[in-house]
Structure formats: C-alpha cells, structure tokens
C-alpha positions as CSV (number, residue, x, y, z in Angstrom):
1,M,35.1,48.4,27.1
2,K,31.6,49.7,27.8
3,E,30.7,49.8,31.8
4,W,29.0,46.4,32.5
5,N,25.8,45.5,34.1
6,P,24.2,41.6,34.4
7,S,21.7,43.4,31.6
8,S,24.3,44.9,29.3
9,W,24.4,41.3,27.4
10,R,20.9,42.5,26.2
11,D,22.4,45.4,23.8
12,C,24.8,42.3,22.2
13,R,24.6,40.1,19.6
14,I,23.7,36.6,20.8
15,K,23.6,33.0,19.3
16,Q,21.8,29.7,20.6
17,Q,19.0,31.7,22.3
18,P,15.4,30.7,22.4
19,I,12.6,33.2,21.0
20,Y,9.9,33.1,23.3
21,K,6.2,34.6,21.6
22,D,5.3,35.8,25.0
23,K,7.3,38.5,26.6
24,E,5.3,39.5,29.0
25,L,5.5,35.9,30.7
26,L,8.8,35.8,29.9
27,K,9.5,39.0,32.1
28,N,7.5,37.4,35.1
29,I,9.4,34.6,35.7
30,E,12.5,36.7,35.2
31,N,11.1,38.8,37.9
32,E,10.3,35.9,39.8
33,L,13.6,34.5,39.6
34,K,15.2,37.6,41.0
35,S,13.3,37.2,44.1
36,Y,14.8,33.4,44.9
37,P,17.4,32.9,46.8
38,P,20.9,32.1,45.4
39,L,21.7,28.5,44.5
40,V,25.7,28.6,45.5
41,F,27.3,31.7,47.5
42,A,30.6,34.1,46.8
43,G,33.0,32.6,49.2
44,E,32.1,29.0,47.6
45,A,32.9,30.6,44.3
46,Q,36.0,32.1,45.1
47,R,37.3,29.2,47.3
48,L,36.6,26.8,43.9
49,K,39.1,29.7,42.1
50,Q,41.5,29.0,44.6
51,L,41.8,25.6,44.1
52,L,41.9,26.1,40.7
53,G,44.7,28.3,40.8
54,K,46.7,25.3,42.5
55,A,46.2,23.3,39.6
56,V,47.2,25.8,37.3
57,E,50.3,26.2,39.0
58,G,50.4,22.2,38.5
59,K,49.5,21.3,41.7
60,A,45.7,19.7,41.2
61,F,43.9,18.4,38.5
62,L,40.4,19.2,37.8
63,L,37.8,16.8,37.0
64,Q,34.9,18.5,35.8
65,G,32.0,15.9,34.4
66,G,28.1,15.0,34.2
67,D,25.1,14.6,32.1
68,C,25.4,16.2,28.8
69,A,22.0,17.6,29.6
70,E,19.8,17.5,33.3
71,S,16.6,15.9,32.4
72,F,13.1,17.3,34.4
73,N,12.1,13.5,33.7
74,Q,14.8,11.3,35.2
75,F,15.7,13.5,38.0
76,S,15.8,11.6,41.2
77,A,17.8,10.8,44.1
78,I,19.3,7.6,42.8
79,N,21.2,9.3,39.7
80,I,22.1,12.4,41.2
81,R,23.8,9.9,44.3
82,D,25.1,7.5,41.4
83,M,26.5,10.4,39.5
84,F,28.0,11.7,42.7
85,K,29.2,8.5,43.8
86,V,31.6,7.7,39.8
87,I,32.7,11.1,40.5
88,I,34.3,10.6,44.1
89,Q,35.4,6.9,43.6
90,M,37.2,8.6,40.3
91,G,38.4,11.0,42.7
92,A,39.8,8.6,44.6
93,I,41.3,6.9,42.0
94,L,43.2,9.9,40.9
95,T,44.7,10.9,44.0
96,F,45.8,7.6,45.4
97,A,47.0,6.6,42.0
98,G,47.9,9.4,41.1
99,S,49.4,11.4,44.1
100,C,47.6,14.7,43.1
101,P,44.8,16.5,44.8
102,I,41.9,16.3,43.2
103,I,39.0,19.2,42.3
104,K,35.8,17.5,41.9
105,V,33.4,19.7,40.2
106,G,29.7,18.0,38.6
107,R,28.2,18.8,35.2
108,L,25.0,19.5,37.8
109,A,22.5,21.4,39.5
110,G,22.1,23.4,36.4
111,Q,23.0,21.9,33.1
112,F,19.2,22.3,31.4
113,A,20.6,24.3,28.2
114,K,22.0,22.7,25.3
115,P,23.9,24.6,22.1
116,R,22.7,23.1,19.0
117,S,24.1,23.1,15.1
118,N,20.2,23.7,13.8
119,D,17.3,25.4,14.6
120,I,15.2,22.8,13.2
121,E,14.9,18.3,12.6
122,N,13.1,16.8,10.6
123,I,10.9,13.8,12.3
124,N,8.9,11.8,10.2
125,G,8.6,14.1,7.4
126,A,7.9,17.2,9.0
127,E,10.2,19.8,10.3
128,I,10.0,21.2,14.2
129,P,12.2,23.5,16.4
130,I,15.6,22.1,17.6
131,Y,15.6,20.8,21.1
132,R,17.4,22.4,23.3
133,G,17.2,21.4,26.8
134,D,14.2,21.4,29.4
135,I,14.8,24.9,30.4
136,I,13.9,26.1,27.2
137,N,11.0,23.1,25.2
138,D,10.2,19.2,25.4
139,L,12.7,16.6,24.4
140,E,9.1,15.1,22.8
141,P,8.9,15.2,19.0
142,T,5.8,17.8,18.6
143,M,5.4,21.7,17.2
144,E,3.5,22.3,21.0
145,A,6.4,20.4,23.1
146,R,9.0,21.9,21.3
147,E,7.7,25.7,21.9
148,P,10.1,27.4,24.3
149,D,8.3,28.2,27.2
150,P,9.6,30.4,30.0
151,K,8.3,29.1,33.0
152,R,10.8,26.1,32.3
153,M,13.3,28.2,34.1
154,I,11.3,28.0,37.1
155,K,10.9,24.6,37.2
156,A,15.2,23.9,36.3
157,Y,15.5,26.5,39.2
158,N,13.8,24.1,41.9
159,Q,15.6,20.9,40.6
160,S,18.9,22.7,40.6
161,A,18.1,23.5,44.9
162,A,17.0,20.5,45.5
163,T,19.9,18.5,43.5
164,L,22.8,21.0,45.6
165,N,20.7,20.0,48.6
166,L,21.4,16.3,48.1
167,L,25.0,17.0,46.8
168,R,26.2,18.8,50.1
169,A,24.4,16.2,52.2
170,F,26.8,13.5,50.3
171,A,29.9,15.5,50.6
172,Q,29.5,16.7,54.1
173,G,27.1,14.0,56.0
174,G,29.3,11.3,56.0
175,F,28.8,9.8,52.6
176,A,31.2,10.7,51.6
177,S,34.3,9.3,54.2
178,L,36.9,7.5,53.1
179,N,35.7,4.4,55.3
180,K,33.1,3.8,53.0
181,V,34.6,3.9,50.1
182,H,34.0,0.2,49.2
183,K,30.4,1.2,49.1
184,W,31.0,4.0,46.1
185,N,31.5,0.9,43.6
186,L,28.1,0.9,41.9
187,E,27.3,-3.1,41.7
188,F,26.8,-3.1,38.0
189,V,30.9,-1.9,37.7
190,K,32.1,-4.6,40.5
191,N,31.9,-7.7,38.6
192,N,34.4,-5.4,35.8
193,S,37.5,-5.9,35.8
194,F,38.4,-2.2,36.6
195,G,35.9,-2.1,39.1
196,Q,37.9,-5.0,40.4
197,K,40.8,-3.2,40.3
198,Y,38.9,-0.1,42.5
199,E,38.2,-2.9,44.7
200,E,41.7,-4.0,45.0
201,L,42.8,0.3,45.2
202,A,40.1,0.4,48.1
203,Q,41.9,-2.2,50.4
204,R,44.8,-0.3,49.9
205,I,43.0,3.0,51.1
206,T,41.4,1.1,54.1
207,Q,44.5,-0.6,55.6
208,T,45.9,2.7,55.1
209,L,43.5,4.3,57.3
210,D,43.2,1.3,60.2
211,F,47.3,2.0,60.5
212,M,46.6,6.0,60.6
213,E,44.0,5.1,63.7
214,A,46.3,2.2,65.1
215,C,49.1,5.1,65.1
216,G,46.3,7.1,67.1
217,I,45.1,9.6,64.5
218,S,41.4,9.7,65.3
219,L,39.8,9.2,61.8
220,E,36.4,10.4,62.9
221,S,37.2,13.7,63.9
222,T,39.6,14.4,60.8
223,Q,37.8,16.7,58.6
224,Q,39.6,15.6,55.4
225,L,38.7,12.2,55.2
226,N,35.5,12.4,56.5
227,E,33.9,15.2,53.7
228,V,34.9,16.3,50.1
229,E,34.7,19.8,48.3
230,F,31.9,19.0,45.8
231,Y,30.9,21.6,43.3
232,T,28.7,22.5,40.5
233,S,29.3,24.1,37.1
234,H,27.2,24.2,33.7
235,E,27.2,25.9,30.3
236,A,25.8,29.3,30.6
237,L,23.4,29.2,28.1
238,L,20.3,30.8,28.8
239,L,21.6,33.8,29.5
240,N,17.4,34.9,30.3
241,Y,17.9,32.6,33.6
242,E,21.4,33.5,34.7
243,E,21.1,37.0,34.6
244,Q,18.3,36.5,37.4
245,L,20.6,34.6,39.7
246,C,23.5,37.1,39.0
247,R,24.4,39.0,42.7
248,Q,26.1,41.5,44.4
249,D,28.3,39.8,47.3
250,S,27.2,42.0,50.1
251,L,31.4,41.8,51.2
252,S,33.0,43.0,48.5
253,G,30.4,44.6,46.0
254,K,31.2,42.4,43.7
255,Y,29.1,40.6,41.2
256,Y,28.8,36.8,41.2
257,N,26.4,34.0,38.8
258,C,24.8,32.3,41.6
259,S,23.4,30.0,39.8
260,A,26.8,27.5,39.7
261,H,30.0,28.0,41.3
262,M,31.9,27.3,37.9
263,L,30.3,28.5,34.4
264,W,31.5,28.0,30.7
265,I,31.2,29.1,27.7
266,G,30.5,27.1,24.6
267,E,33.0,26.6,21.4
268,R,29.5,28.2,19.6
269,T,29.2,31.1,21.4
270,R,32.5,32.3,22.5
271,G,32.5,35.3,20.0
272,L,34.4,38.5,21.6
273,D,31.9,40.7,20.9
274,E,28.6,38.5,21.8
275,A,26.0,38.7,24.6
276,H,27.6,35.4,26.7
277,I,31.0,37.3,26.7
278,E,29.7,40.1,27.9
279,F,27.6,38.7,30.5
280,L,30.4,36.5,32.2
281,R,33.1,39.3,32.2
282,G,31.7,40.6,34.5
283,V,30.9,38.2,37.3
284,E,33.9,37.0,40.0
285,N,33.5,32.8,39.6
286,P,35.6,30.8,37.9
287,L,35.3,30.4,33.6
288,G,35.8,28.1,31.1
289,V,35.7,28.5,27.9
290,K,35.2,25.6,25.1
291,V,38.0,26.0,22.1
292,G,37.9,23.6,18.9
293,P,40.3,23.1,15.7
294,T,39.9,26.5,14.8
295,I,41.0,28.4,18.0
296,T,44.6,30.6,16.8
297,K,46.7,32.3,19.0
298,D,44.8,35.4,18.7
299,E,41.5,34.4,19.9
300,I,42.7,32.7,23.0
301,L,44.7,36.1,24.1
302,S,41.8,37.7,23.4
303,L,39.6,35.7,25.4
304,C,42.1,36.1,28.2
305,D,41.7,39.9,27.8
306,A,38.0,39.2,28.0
307,L,37.3,37.5,30.8
308,N,40.4,37.4,33.0
309,P,41.9,40.8,32.6
310,N,44.0,40.6,35.8
311,N,45.2,37.8,34.9
312,E,44.1,36.1,37.6
313,S,45.5,32.2,38.6
314,G,42.2,30.0,38.5
315,R,39.4,32.5,36.5
316,L,40.5,31.1,33.4
317,N,39.8,27.5,32.0
318,I,40.6,27.0,28.4
319,I,39.0,23.7,27.5
320,V,40.3,22.0,24.6
321,R,38.0,19.9,22.3
322,M,39.4,19.2,18.9
323,G,38.7,15.6,18.5
324,A,41.2,12.5,18.4
325,Y,42.8,13.5,14.8
326,K,42.7,17.2,14.7
327,I,44.3,17.5,18.7
328,K,47.3,16.2,16.7
329,E,47.6,18.4,14.0
330,R,46.3,21.6,15.6
331,F,46.7,21.9,19.5
332,H,50.8,21.7,19.6
333,S,50.8,24.4,17.9
334,I,48.6,26.6,19.4
335,L,50.1,25.9,22.7
336,K,53.5,26.6,21.8
337,Q,52.3,29.9,20.9
338,V,50.3,30.8,23.8
339,L,52.6,29.7,26.6
340,P,55.8,32.8,26.2
341,E,52.9,35.0,27.1
342,G,52.5,34.4,30.3
343,R,48.8,34.0,30.7
344,K,47.4,32.3,33.3
345,I,45.5,29.3,31.5
346,L,44.3,26.0,33.7
347,W,44.2,23.7,30.4
348,S,41.7,20.9,30.9
349,I,40.9,18.6,27.8
350,D,37.0,17.5,26.8
351,P,37.7,14.5,25.0
352,M,33.7,14.1,24.3
353,H,32.9,16.9,21.4
354,G,35.3,16.3,19.3
355,N,34.5,12.7,19.2
356,T,31.2,12.7,18.4
357,I,30.0,9.8,15.5
358,K,26.9,8.6,13.8
359,A,26.3,5.3,13.9
360,P,25.3,3.3,10.7
361,N,22.4,1.9,13.0
362,G,21.6,6.1,13.5
363,Y,22.7,6.5,16.8
364,K,24.8,9.5,18.2
365,T,28.1,7.5,20.0
366,R,31.6,8.1,20.5
367,V,34.3,5.4,20.6
368,F,35.8,5.3,23.8
369,D,39.5,4.6,22.4
370,N,39.3,7.8,20.7
371,I,38.7,9.5,23.6
372,L,41.6,7.5,25.5
373,D,44.0,8.7,22.3
374,E,42.5,12.3,22.8
375,V,43.4,12.7,26.4
376,K,47.1,10.8,25.7
377,S,47.7,13.3,22.9
378,F,46.9,16.6,25.1
379,F,48.9,15.1,28.2
380,E,51.9,14.3,25.7
381,I,51.9,17.5,24.0
382,H,51.7,19.7,27.0
383,Q,54.7,17.3,28.4
384,A,56.2,18.2,25.1
385,E,56.2,22.0,26.0
386,N,56.7,21.6,29.6
387,S,53.5,22.8,30.6
388,Y,51.1,21.4,33.0
389,A,47.6,19.6,31.6
390,G,45.5,20.6,34.3
391,G,42.0,18.7,34.2
392,I,39.0,17.2,32.3
393,H,35.4,18.0,31.2
394,L,33.7,14.6,30.7
395,E,29.8,13.7,29.8
396,M,29.1,11.1,31.6
397,T,26.8,9.4,34.2
398,G,26.7,6.8,37.5
399,Q,23.4,4.5,35.0
400,D,24.8,1.7,33.1
401,V,23.8,2.8,29.8
402,T,25.1,2.1,26.3
403,E,25.8,5.1,24.7
404,C,29.7,4.8,23.8
405,I,31.0,2.4,22.0
406,G,34.2,0.2,23.2
407,G,35.7,0.1,26.7
408,S,36.3,-2.9,28.8
409,Q,32.7,-4.3,28.3
410,K,32.9,-3.9,24.3
411,I,30.0,-2.2,23.6
412,T,29.5,-2.1,19.7
413,E,27.1,-0.6,17.3
414,S,24.5,-3.2,17.9
415,N,24.8,-3.1,22.1
416,L,23.8,0.8,21.5
417,S,19.9,0.5,21.4
418,Y,19.8,-1.5,25.0
419,N,20.3,1.6,27.0
420,Y,20.6,4.6,25.1
421,N,19.1,6.8,27.4
422,T,20.5,10.5,27.2
423,Q,18.1,13.7,26.5
424,C,20.8,14.6,23.6
425,D,24.5,13.5,23.4
426,P,26.2,10.1,24.3
427,R,28.1,9.5,27.4
428,L,30.8,7.9,29.2
429,N,28.9,5.1,31.4
430,A,30.3,4.4,35.2
431,T,32.4,1.6,34.2
432,Q,33.9,3.4,31.2
433,A,34.4,6.3,33.5
434,I,36.3,4.2,36.0
435,E,38.2,2.7,33.5
436,L,39.4,6.2,31.9
437,A,40.4,7.3,35.7
438,F,42.6,4.4,36.2
439,L,44.1,5.2,32.6
440,I,44.5,8.9,33.4
441,A,45.8,8.2,36.8
442,D,48.8,6.5,35.3
443,I,49.6,9.1,33.4
444,L,49.5,11.5,36.2
445,K,52.0,8.9,38.0
446,K,54.4,9.1,35.6
447,Q,54.5,13.0,35.3
448,K,55.1,12.8,38.6
449,Q,57.8,10.7,38.3
C-alpha cells in the first residue's frame, strides 16, 4: 500500500462525489474549514472504540440511529431533543429488559450527504441533477438549486457544531438522569400500547432507584445514573469536507477524522481501490462498512486487511444490509466462512436499506414487518453459528411521521401522505422505534438466558 496522508484519496477513483464548477471557491472553502476547530476529539473517538470492543466480545450492544439525512430547514433544538430522547429511551429499554450495556451512537451532527442510485431525476418532464444532501445541493427541484455549492459545507459544519453542543448538554447536564426516565416518553407515544409498556418499565426503574436511595446510595453523586455517554456518526461521503476535519492528535501523533466519533462507508463506495477506503484507512476512528447481499468472504477479509490490518477490537463494524428475504439466502453462508478467520468484527444489522419499496401511490416506504423480520433473521443466524449479533443501525426520528408502513399504529399506504417529511429515505417514527426496541430487548434477554 502507498503511503497515506489526509489528501491521498485525491489520487484514487471516486464515486458519489459532486462536481463543483467554481474550483477557486471550493479551495477557499476547504481552507476555511481547515482553520476551524475540530467537532470531536481524539480521546472521545478512542473511548468509543474501547466500548465497541466490548460489543465485539459480546459484552455490550451498539444502538446506532438517526435521520437518513439531516436538514438545514428542519434544524431545531426540539428536533434534536426529541431524537436524543428516543435514543436514550431505546437504550433504557435494551439495558433494563435485555440486561446489556448499550452503546448509544446517533446519526447526527454530520449526516448531510447521501449516496444516490442515479445522477439525474425527471421532474415534470425535465431532467435535473439528483438531490445529494443539504451539504451539497438543495432539495428544491430546480436546476439552480441542484447545482453543487461548496459554501453549503460551512453551514453543515456550523449546524453540526450547534447540534453537538446541545447533545453534550443533554447527555451531561442532567436531562439524561434516570430520575427523569418518565419524561423521556414523547407525548404522542404515551397513548400507544408500547408507550404504556415503556411507562411500566420506567416505573420499575424508579422503584429500583428509590430502593437504592433507601439503602443509602446517593443517586445525585453517582455519575452513571445522571449522565449518558453519547456519540455521533455519519457516512463519510463528501471527502472534500471530511479531509478538512482530519487532524493529527498532539498526544499520539495519529490522525483522527474529527467530524464525528465514528464514520462509515456505504455499500456503493466500498471499492478497495477507491477514494473512500483510501481516506478512512488512515484515521484512527472506529469505522463501519455497509455490505449488501453481493458481498463475498474474500471482500470482507480484504476490507478487514485495508481498514483494520492490526485486527484491533472495536475498530471495524460490518453493517449488514441485505433485506428481509436475501439475508436468509446469503448471510448464513458468508458468516460461516468468515468466522474461522478470527477477525475481530463487530457485526450489526441495518434492516432499513434492503427493505425499501415504492408504494402504489408513489411514496418510497418500508414495511415494519420486513424490518423486524430481517432483525430476527440476523440474530438467529448468529445464534446458529455461536456468534454475537452486536448492534443495530436504524434510520429513525423523534417525530410522529408516517413514512414506514405497519407497526402498532397500523400505518397504511393511504396514511403515508399525512406526515411524510423525510429529506430522502423513509424513517421509523418514535413509536415504531420504541416498539422495535422492546422486540430486540426480548431477543437479547433470550440470548442471555
């Protein structure tokens, strides 16, 4: 392998990248970003890697979730708060019911770029460039709005910084205290059967805390009960942005991508001789790679060689995204071939992307039962091979959207238009996310027994 540096990716073949017309403006924006402070710190990324190492060993579970694509227009403290609420609520369900430490990682504070299947789309008979995420162009369907604009990277950085600031306040400022466990339940979720089930669990947690306090254990002075560790992640897709936030740690001398604690590479950009692998192989952050039904044993081992040559526990997360039907056909064979190689892989499941369909009314959607079916298959296949299913990766929101069909709310195709509000792909709403958390908790509990 050639010598790595933060810009060595520029010599490689690259996919899913915009073409900026104004090269001088692009260079100026890149230089401006390079002068900005890091969004996260090396020590935080290293701490997350240690936690993920525990998940590799079967001693923890990764919960990773958030928006399919963050939005400039929908940016608000309320939306950030509600997303944070749902993730820590799911974490409480999985921890208490599943008796397992939960590593909480949001698809937040940087998830602005999206890979797309096509470069153009047809709107009212006119062909225009495809929307690639707010960091690149605008959702408005006009030629001018869809022109890639490098200035949008500055806005993405500023929004990410503001989001991280609020997340840290929520995580460490008392909002996440277990004493407030009842307040995490969103109003529109409470009347649902799974919202009520959560209230019952919250009551049991409160009773446990009261018992501990009666025994003389000071809850206010116990950090683990008053704060949560919360990390951020996004797909490292727009390398013009990512390179500028790659910094050399003053203590270790190693490079970290300081745009997020964890980065991942998508199914469309995981080519071994391509730019995204080249860039991320040189940073010390924990990394993820999405793999679909065409993946082979040799490709997985080659990904391990490129991204985790020292076989470091917690470094590499293989995120399986095959779909409810294809996972049954393909994954068992792949897992059976890879396990004897002794690679330290955190296996997690993305049950969203392989289950996307288009409803007859034109809406892109996902069926909740298919999402659940893929999750169950993932756990069953691991159990059959005496392997550990270590995490889940979800596109979800804290809002009461109608984007995925099914679940306890019984959302149908005709309901999709009520509150279909995604920037790109359909997300689980908060109620569906809580329902899925209880179902996963049951699986974890059975595994532990």
